[in-house]
C-alpha positions in Angstrom: 39.8 24.4 -24.4 36.5 24.6 -22.4 36.7 24.3 -18.6 34.4 24.8 -15.6 35.8 26.2 -12.4 34.5 24.8 -9.1 35.0 28.3 -7.6 32.7 30.1 -10.0 29.9 30.2 -7.4 26.8 29.1 -9.3 28.0 30.0 -12.8 27.5 26.9 -15.0 28.8 28.4 -18.3 32.2 26.9 -19.1 35.1 29.3 -19.8 36.9 29.0 -23.1 40.6 29.3 -22.8 42.2 30.6 -26.1 45.8 31.2 -25.0 48.5 29.2 -23.4 52.2 29.6 -22.6 55.1 27.3 -21.7 57.1 27.9 -18.5 59.7 26.4 -16.2 58.4 26.4 -12.6 60.8 26.2 -9.7 60.0 26.0 -6.0 63.1 27.6 -4.2 62.4 26.0 -0.9 62.2 22.3 -2.0 64.5 22.7 -5.0 61.9 21.0 -7.3 61.9 22.1 -10.9 59.2 21.5 -13.5 60.4 22.1 -17.0 58.3 23.1 -20.1 55.0 23.2 -18.3 52.1 24.2 -20.6 49.9 26.7 -18.8 46.4 27.5 -20.2 45.8 31.2 -19.5 42.5 32.5 -18.3 40.7 34.2 -15.4 41.4 32.9 -11.9 38.6 33.1 -9.3 39.3 33.8 -5.7 42.6 34.6 -4.1 44.6 32.2 -6.2 47.5 33.1 -8.5 47.6 29.9 -10.4 45.5 26.7 -10.5 47.3 23.4 -11.1 45.0 20.7 -12.3 45.0 16.9 -12.3 47.1 16.7 -15.6 49.9 18.7 -14.0 49.8 16.8 -10.7 49.8 13.4 -12.4 52.5 14.4 -15.0 54.9 15.3 -12.2 53.8 12.6 -9.7 52.6 15.1 -7.1 50.2 14.2 -4.2 48.1 16.8 -2.5 47.8 17.0 1.3 44.9 19.2 2.2 45.6 19.2 6.0 49.2 20.3 5.6 48.6 22.6 2.6 51.4 21.0 0.7 52.3 18.9 -2.4 54.6 15.9 -2.1 56.6 14.7 -5.0 56.3 10.9 -5.0 59.5 10.4 -7.1 61.8 12.5 -4.9 59.9 12.4 -1.6 60.3 16.2 -1.4 57.5 18.5 -0.2 56.3 21.9 -1.6 54.7 23.9 1.2 52.1 26.5 0.7 54.2 29.7 0.6 51.5 31.5 2.6 51.9 29.0 5.5 55.8 29.1 5.7 57.5 31.1 8.5 59.9 32.6 5.8 58.9 35.6 3.7 56.4 34.6 1.0 58.1 33.0 -2.1 55.9 32.0 -4.9 57.1 29.6 -7.5 59.4 31.3 -10.0 58.5 31.4 -13.6 61.9 31.1 -15.3 61.0 31.2 -19.0 57.8 32.1 -20.8 56.9 31.7 -24.4 53.5 32.1 -26.0 52.1 29.1 -27.7 
């Protein structure tokens, strides 16, 4: 898979992603669970741990709120807050199960 990252700062050469994995992602604060998510593995630019693209957001009916740094699940009306903005100790989404594809 060939991709171009918006955060590559002037680099126009697309990255080629050769590896992927499948994982279950869980947000412990909202209780939302995303099963059997295919993640393409490659370098991440900036201070990000993971980049979730449009296919992920549309598959799980998630809407992005830039001002509140959150995702809202349109089906359940639950919200996933940016863990860096929460008053609780940082909790990143938990990867429950990994298998190489």
